[in-house]
VMD Tcl script that draws the C-alpha trace (Angstrom):
set ca {
  {11.28 1.34 29.92}
  {10.70 4.26 27.47}
  {13.59 3.04 25.26}
  {12.09 -0.51 25.24}
  {8.72 0.93 24.40}
  {10.24 2.93 21.54}
  {11.92 -0.08 20.25}
  {8.88 -2.27 20.24}
  {6.99 0.62 18.58}
  {9.50 0.71 15.90}
  {9.40 -3.05 15.31}
  {5.40 -2.81 15.34}
  {5.64 -0.19 12.70}
  {7.60 -2.53 10.54}
  {5.71 -5.84 11.20}
  {2.35 -4.19 10.64}
  {3.59 -1.87 7.89}
  {3.06 -2.01 4.10}
  {5.22 -4.92 3.48}
  {3.32 -7.18 5.97}
  {0.03 -6.21 4.50}
  {1.42 -6.92 1.08}
  {2.72 -10.30 2.17}
  {-0.51 -11.31 3.81}
  {-2.65 -10.24 0.82}
  {-0.20 -11.55 -1.67}
  {0.07 -15.08 -0.17}
  {-3.70 -15.13 0.18}
  {-4.29 -14.05 -3.58}
  {-1.60 -16.63 -4.59}
  {-3.47 -19.38 -2.71}
  {-6.91 -18.19 -4.00}
  {-5.69 -18.26 -7.70}
  {-3.81 -21.57 -7.11}
  {-7.10 -22.99 -5.88}
  {-8.87 -21.43 -8.90}
  {-11.20 -19.47 -6.70}
  {-12.43 -22.75 -5.11}
  {-13.04 -21.18 -1.67}
  {-15.36 -18.67 -3.19}
  {-17.04 -21.20 -5.70}
  {-17.66 -23.75 -2.96}
  {-18.94 -21.54 -0.24}
  {-22.30 -23.41 -0.23}
  {-20.52 -26.71 0.09}
  {-18.68 -25.21 3.19}
  {-21.88 -24.24 4.95}
  {-23.43 -27.75 4.09}
  {-20.46 -29.45 5.56}
  {-20.47 -27.08 8.67}
  {-24.11 -28.03 9.32}
  {-23.38 -31.69 8.88}
  {-20.24 -31.49 11.04}
  {-22.04 -30.91 14.22}
  {-21.14 -34.43 15.00}
  {-18.15 -36.49 13.80}
  {-18.78 -38.82 10.74}
  {-19.14 -42.59 11.47}
  {-15.62 -44.08 12.13}
  {-13.97 -40.84 12.75}
  {-14.63 -40.50 16.46}
  {-11.02 -41.46 17.28}
  {-9.40 -38.93 14.86}
  {-9.99 -35.89 16.99}
  {-11.31 -34.43 20.09}
  {-14.21 -32.04 19.05}
  {-16.63 -32.02 16.24}
  {-15.79 -30.22 12.87}
  {-18.49 -27.76 13.70}
  {-17.18 -27.09 17.32}
  {-13.64 -26.69 15.78}
  {-15.06 -23.92 13.68}
  {-16.90 -22.45 16.61}
  {-13.74 -22.51 18.78}
  {-11.80 -20.68 16.01}
  {-14.54 -18.24 15.75}
  {-14.63 -17.73 19.43}
  {-11.13 -16.41 19.23}
  {-11.68 -14.23 15.95}
  {-15.13 -12.73 16.64}
  {-14.14 -10.36 19.34}
  {-13.21 -6.61 19.92}
  {-12.09 -6.45 16.31}
  {-15.63 -6.86 15.09}
  {-16.77 -3.99 17.21}
  {-13.88 -1.55 18.14}
  {-11.59 -2.64 15.27}
  {-14.11 -1.89 12.56}
  {-14.91 1.50 14.06}
  {-11.21 2.37 14.24}
  {-10.77 1.36 10.53}
  {-13.62 3.73 9.41}
  {-12.56 6.54 11.82}
  {-8.91 6.44 10.35}
  {-9.55 5.38 6.84}
  {-13.04 6.63 6.05}
  {-15.91 4.51 4.68}
  {-13.64 3.02 2.00}
  {-11.77 1.14 4.67}
  {-14.82 -1.33 4.76}
  {-14.34 -2.15 1.06}
  {-10.67 -3.15 1.79}
  {-11.77 -5.37 4.70}
  {-13.95 -7.24 2.38}
  {-10.96 -7.77 0.05}
  {-8.99 -9.20 2.95}
  {-11.78 -11.61 3.59}
  {-12.05 -12.81 -0.12}
  {-8.40 -13.70 -0.15}
  {-8.31 -14.66 3.50}
  {-10.81 -17.54 2.85}
  {-8.13 -19.16 0.77}
  {-5.56 -18.64 3.44}
  {-7.80 -19.99 6.19}
  {-8.61 -23.02 4.02}
  {-5.05 -23.77 3.44}
  {-4.12 -23.29 7.06}
  {-6.70 -25.85 8.22}
  {-5.88 -28.33 5.44}
  {-2.28 -28.36 6.49}
  {-3.13 -28.53 10.20}
  {-5.14 -31.69 9.89}
  {-2.77 -33.26 7.35}
  {0.36 -32.70 9.53}
  {-1.12 -33.02 12.95}
  {0.28 -35.41 15.69}
  {-1.01 -37.13 18.72}
  {0.49 -35.96 21.99}
  {1.47 -38.11 25.03}
  {-2.07 -37.35 26.52}
  {-3.74 -38.90 23.33}
  {-4.85 -35.53 22.06}
  {-4.49 -34.39 18.38}
  {-2.36 -31.27 18.30}
  {-1.40 -29.30 15.17}
  {-0.99 -25.86 13.61}
  {1.84 -23.87 12.03}
  {4.54 -25.28 14.30}
  {3.57 -28.77 13.41}
  {3.12 -28.42 9.72}
  {6.40 -26.39 9.45}
  {8.21 -29.34 11.26}
  {6.39 -32.26 9.60}
  {5.79 -30.61 6.25}
  {8.98 -28.73 5.51}
  {11.34 -31.01 7.54}
  {13.48 -30.58 10.75}
  {15.72 -28.03 9.04}
  {12.83 -25.61 9.24}
  {11.77 -26.48 12.79}
  {13.45 -23.43 14.09}
  {10.62 -21.34 12.34}
  {8.06 -23.49 14.02}
  {9.62 -22.85 17.45}
  {9.65 -18.97 16.75}
  {5.94 -19.26 15.96}
  {5.25 -21.01 19.15}
  {7.11 -18.56 21.17}
  {5.28 -15.66 19.62}
  {2.03 -17.37 19.97}
  {2.40 -18.39 23.62}
  {3.45 -14.85 24.73}
  {1.22 -12.96 22.50}
  {-1.83 -14.85 23.80}
  {-1.52 -13.58 27.34}
  {-1.91 -10.06 25.89}
  {-4.05 -10.03 22.89}
  {-6.09 -12.98 23.82}
  {-6.33 -12.51 27.60}
  {-5.44 -9.43 29.44}
  {-6.44 -6.94 26.77}
  {-9.81 -8.64 26.36}
  {-10.71 -8.73 30.10}
  {-9.60 -5.16 30.33}
  {-12.05 -4.36 27.45}
  {-14.85 -6.18 29.32}
  {-14.14 -4.63 32.65}
  {-14.06 -1.10 31.09}
  {-17.29 -1.37 29.13}
  {-19.17 -2.89 31.98}
  {-17.97 -0.19 34.38}
  {-19.03 2.55 31.91}
  {-22.41 1.16 31.29}
  {-23.26 -0.56 34.40}
  {-21.14 0.90 37.13}
  {-19.59 -2.41 38.16}
  {-16.02 -2.04 39.53}
  {-13.20 -3.37 37.46}
  {-12.00 -5.73 39.92}
  {-15.44 -7.44 40.37}
  {-15.75 -7.91 36.62}
  {-12.26 -9.39 36.57}
  {-12.99 -11.91 39.34}
  {-16.26 -12.91 37.59}
  {-14.38 -13.42 34.33}
  {-11.73 -15.51 36.16}
  {-14.33 -17.84 37.58}
  {-16.11 -18.33 34.32}
  {-12.85 -18.90 32.48}
  {-11.55 -21.30 34.97}
  {-14.81 -23.32 34.95}
  {-14.54 -23.80 31.14}
  {-10.77 -23.95 30.77}
  {-10.07 -26.66 33.39}
  {-12.18 -28.96 31.24}
  {-9.70 -28.75 28.33}
  {-10.39 -28.54 24.58}
  {-13.55 -30.63 24.69}
  {-15.28 -28.42 27.11}
  {-14.02 -25.23 25.47}
  {-15.40 -26.67 22.11}
  {-18.79 -27.37 23.69}
  {-19.10 -23.94 25.25}
  {-17.96 -22.32 21.99}
  {-20.46 -24.51 20.07}
  {-23.36 -23.07 22.05}
  {-22.19 -19.53 22.86}
  {-20.68 -18.43 19.58}
  {-23.79 -19.04 17.36}
  {-26.02 -17.38 19.99}
  {-23.80 -14.30 20.42}
  {-23.26 -13.84 16.69}
  {-27.00 -14.23 15.74}
  {-27.95 -11.86 18.57}
  {-25.46 -9.14 17.47}
  {-26.63 -9.60 13.78}
  {-30.29 -9.30 14.82}
  {-29.51 -6.06 16.59}
  {-27.49 -4.76 13.71}
  {-30.02 -5.65 11.17}
  {-32.72 -3.89 13.26}
  {-30.65 -0.76 13.20}
  {-30.11 -1.00 9.53}
  {-33.83 -1.44 8.94}
  {-34.38 1.82 10.86}
  {-31.64 3.47 8.72}
  {-32.81 1.75 5.54}
  {-33.01 5.04 3.60}
  {-29.49 5.77 4.18}
  {-27.99 2.35 2.99}
  {-27.64 3.24 -0.67}
  {-25.67 6.32 0.22}
  {-23.51 4.36 2.68}
  {-22.71 1.75 -0.01}
  {-21.89 4.54 -2.38}
  {-19.46 6.11 0.19}
  {-17.87 2.65 0.74}
  {-17.11 2.07 -3.03}
  {-16.31 5.75 -3.75}
  {-13.85 6.41 -0.86}
  {-12.09 3.02 -1.47}
  {-10.59 4.55 -4.58}
  {-10.78 8.30 -3.93}
  {-9.83 10.43 -0.74}
  {-12.48 10.91 1.96}
  {-12.76 14.67 2.71}
  {-12.87 16.10 6.20}
  {-16.37 16.29 7.49}
  {-17.62 17.15 11.06}
  {-15.09 15.42 13.56}
  {-13.63 13.31 10.72}
  {-10.28 14.53 9.63}
  {-10.36 13.26 6.20}
  {-8.38 10.22 4.69}
  {-6.27 9.54 1.70}
  {-6.84 6.29 -0.33}
  {-3.76 4.72 1.21}
  {-5.25 5.24 4.63}
  {-8.43 3.43 3.53}
  {-6.37 0.41 2.28}
  {-3.96 0.50 5.08}
  {-6.53 0.56 8.08}
  {-9.00 -1.72 6.23}
  {-6.61 -4.48 5.49}
  {-4.80 -4.18 8.87}
  {-8.11 -4.13 10.93}
  {-9.67 -6.81 8.57}
  {-6.59 -9.14 9.31}
  {-6.83 -8.36 12.97}
  {-10.40 -9.32 13.11}
  {-10.50 -12.44 11.09}
  {-6.77 -13.50 11.81}
  {-6.38 -15.09 8.21}
  {-2.62 -15.70 7.72}
  {-1.72 -15.19 11.49}
  {-1.61 -19.06 11.86}
  {-3.93 -19.14 15.08}
  {-7.08 -20.70 13.80}
  {-5.51 -23.88 12.34}
  {-4.51 -24.80 15.91}
  {-8.13 -25.33 16.68}
  {-9.09 -27.04 13.47}
  {-6.31 -29.66 14.09}
  {-8.44 -31.11 16.89}
  {-11.43 -31.83 14.62}
  {-12.86 -35.30 14.37}
  {-12.14 -35.76 10.77}
  {-9.91 -37.79 8.48}
  {-10.18 -35.52 5.56}
  {-8.15 -32.18 5.70}
  {-9.87 -30.70 2.67}
  {-13.46 -31.12 4.38}
  {-12.16 -29.43 7.44}
  {-10.62 -26.70 5.25}
  {-13.96 -25.98 3.62}
  {-15.49 -25.56 7.05}
  {-12.57 -23.43 8.28}
  {-12.78 -20.96 5.50}
  {-16.20 -19.98 6.62}
  {-14.69 -18.36 9.83}
  {-13.26 -15.54 7.66}
  {-16.57 -15.19 5.78}
  {-18.80 -14.96 8.79}
  {-16.35 -12.83 10.82}
  {-15.64 -10.22 8.18}
  {-18.15 -10.28 5.33}
  {-21.10 -10.68 7.71}
  {-20.39 -9.47 11.28}
  {-17.88 -6.64 10.33}
  {-20.12 -5.59 7.52}
  {-22.98 -5.16 9.87}
  {-20.91 -3.05 12.31}
  {-19.48 -0.81 9.42}
  {-22.78 -0.18 7.70}
  {-24.41 0.78 11.10}
  {-21.71 3.20 11.73}
  {-21.88 4.77 8.18}
  {-25.64 4.82 7.90}
  {-26.03 6.46 11.32}
  {-23.60 9.37 10.29}
  {-21.68 8.78 13.37}
  {-18.39 8.18 11.51}
  {-18.13 11.98 11.26}
  {-18.53 12.54 14.96}
  {-14.89 12.35 15.79}
  {-15.32 9.30 18.06}
  {-13.43 6.12 17.50}
  {-13.28 2.47 18.73}
  {-16.12 0.93 20.61}
  {-17.35 4.49 21.54}
  {-18.05 5.20 17.87}
  {-19.96 1.69 17.46}
  {-21.88 2.43 20.63}
  {-23.10 5.92 19.56}
  {-23.97 4.54 16.15}
  {-26.35 1.87 17.70}
  {-27.60 4.39 20.27}
  {-28.49 6.94 17.51}
  {-31.04 4.22 16.24}
  {-32.05 2.67 19.41}
  {-31.86 5.52 22.07}
  {-31.42 4.19 25.69}
  {-30.71 0.60 24.33}
  {-28.19 0.74 21.66}
  {-25.21 1.43 23.93}
  {-26.14 -1.48 26.10}
  {-26.36 -3.90 23.03}
  {-22.82 -2.92 22.22}
  {-21.68 -3.28 25.83}
  {-23.16 -6.67 26.28}
  {-21.86 -7.88 22.81}
  {-18.35 -6.68 23.48}
  {-18.40 -8.40 26.83}
  {-19.38 -11.80 25.45}
  {-17.27 -11.55 22.47}
  {-14.20 -10.74 24.55}
  {-15.02 -13.64 26.88}
  {-15.06 -15.99 24.07}
  {-11.80 -14.65 22.69}
  {-10.14 -15.50 26.10}
  {-11.42 -19.11 25.77}
  {-10.38 -19.53 22.09}
  {-6.98 -18.02 22.59}
  {-6.33 -20.22 25.66}
  {-6.24 -23.14 23.21}
  {-3.92 -21.41 20.89}
  {-1.39 -20.36 23.53}
  {-1.67 -23.55 25.34}
  {-0.83 -25.60 22.19}
  {2.09 -23.34 21.58}
  {3.40 -23.86 25.17}
  {2.90 -27.62 24.86}
  {4.88 -27.53 21.67}
  {7.79 -25.92 23.47}
  {7.66 -27.70 26.85}
  {5.55 -30.89 26.38}
  {2.27 -31.87 28.04}
  {3.74 -31.36 31.57}
  {3.15 -27.58 30.96}
  {-0.51 -27.73 30.32}
  {-1.87 -27.64 33.97}
  {0.53 -24.85 35.10}
  {-0.22 -22.83 31.98}
  {-4.05 -23.14 32.61}
  {-3.58 -21.80 36.20}
  {-1.36 -18.82 34.85}
  {-3.93 -18.25 32.08}
  {-6.82 -18.06 34.54}
  {-4.89 -15.76 37.07}
  {-3.92 -13.44 34.23}
  {-7.59 -12.66 33.57}
  {-8.43 -10.54 36.70}
  {-4.97 -8.83 36.46}
  {-5.72 -7.65 32.96}
  {-8.99 -6.26 34.29}
  {-7.44 -3.72 36.69}
  {-4.04 -2.67 35.36}
  {-2.94 -0.45 32.56}
  {-2.18 -2.35 29.36}
  {-0.68 0.13 26.95}
  {2.79 -1.73 26.90}
  {1.23 -5.25 27.05}
  {-1.05 -4.27 24.11}
  {1.95 -2.98 22.14}
  {4.09 -6.08 22.88}
  {1.21 -8.53 22.09}
  {0.18 -6.67 18.92}
  {3.71 -6.81 17.66}
  {4.25 -10.58 18.49}
  {0.83 -11.36 17.00}
  {2.01 -9.80 13.65}
  {5.42 -11.75 13.96}
  {3.33 -15.03 14.15}
  {2.29 -14.43 10.58}
  {5.81 -14.42 9.18}
  {6.77 -18.08 9.69}
  {3.24 -19.17 8.96}
  {3.02 -17.34 5.68}
  {6.41 -18.63 4.50}
  {5.10 -22.16 5.33}
  {1.93 -21.65 3.49}
  {3.76 -20.50 0.33}
  {6.21 -23.39 0.44}
  {3.56 -26.03 1.25}
  {0.96 -24.64 -1.18}
  {1.64 -27.60 -3.65}
  {0.39 -29.98 -0.87}
  {-2.73 -27.85 -0.46}
  {-3.33 -27.78 -4.18}
  {-2.92 -31.47 -4.78}
  {-5.10 -32.43 -1.67}
  {-7.90 -30.15 -2.99}
  {-7.64 -31.57 -6.43}
  {-7.81 -35.14 -5.18}
  {-10.70 -34.34 -2.92}
  {-12.89 -32.81 -5.63}
  {-11.94 -35.63 -8.05}
  {-13.33 -38.20 -5.58}
  {-16.46 -36.09 -5.29}
  {-16.93 -35.85 -9.06}
}
mol new
graphics top color blue
foreach p $ca { graphics top sphere $p radius 0.5 }
foreach p [lrange $ca 0 end-1] q [lrange $ca 1 end] { graphics top cylinder $p $q radius 0.2 }
display resetview
């Protein structure tokens, strides 16, 4: 077991190493420039389409299973999770305040990546034997690049199906059970059973019920967390200018050791800021387009404009709130990391309340991640084995939830994290090769709007 762990650790160091980060940022920058910064310029258009996409447009009901808005909420349910609370804190702990700046950079290029993923997902989606619209990297690789590339889509599906049980299921239930036990004293197994029942109640209803629940729960949880974060920032208002100065200064110069903070070179700020940013918003990993492929729309570009908001909301809004709360509180020099660092930062401004805000937020974020990732992994399993695998898969997914709550997951986390990164490789190759399709569809769409 030790030798296997060592092997996977070595692979993890490669797939999450400098070359992968350069590849993800490089493809994102290429797409952003190829689109002439359209995802940034058309941000307002995206929000208008999102609001108007709460229901399908007339005549498009048969084109998908969930509204464009609920497709975004389903994707956000998977991306807005522990990365927004624990991931940001880990980035600041290891890379200093400058890591937040590099997280913002991943979001700016990641908007183009997410736009392109959704455009291709809708453009190359299929209708399965059950009548559902299915899509994602495995389908746009097969249908866009041709059957000679289909092996790459199969690899993506294998990585996505297995990784989901770790990063999207057991790791999330474990996080919820741990934080609930710490703050409320509830035994791990009790939390696991409760999560299993809630997950089963939603999951057995399929993509339509998941989309409906996500459409209600995700906006509520995001706004509640933002309200709590803005309350803390208003209390720490005097420290905000200094915090922003630290963010921009340490993005380009080393952060010296201070208190329990060990200090960090500029490379550490870049490395951990980019890695945690990608982990949080998943731009380039190929997961979100699987949800957007189910949207009730005939226009790939319109769904792409809505999809890119996921990266903006996740990283430029929610992660920024977490990062600024941590930096303005001064807790980043305490030596704590992960969710404990975020919890202490909130508690410093809201004594006796802040830690509970983080605990409840983390629990809800993680629960919705379990729901969102169930869609991703199920679609990967269906691609590999057909619709007959759907019901057994859902049962296995539900049963994995309580198991994750009570067992040690160090190896599972390592394996899932590695496979999660390996999903990105075939997806990024496909995005680069299919970029002319994205650029043409975007040009044609805006020419019609002129």
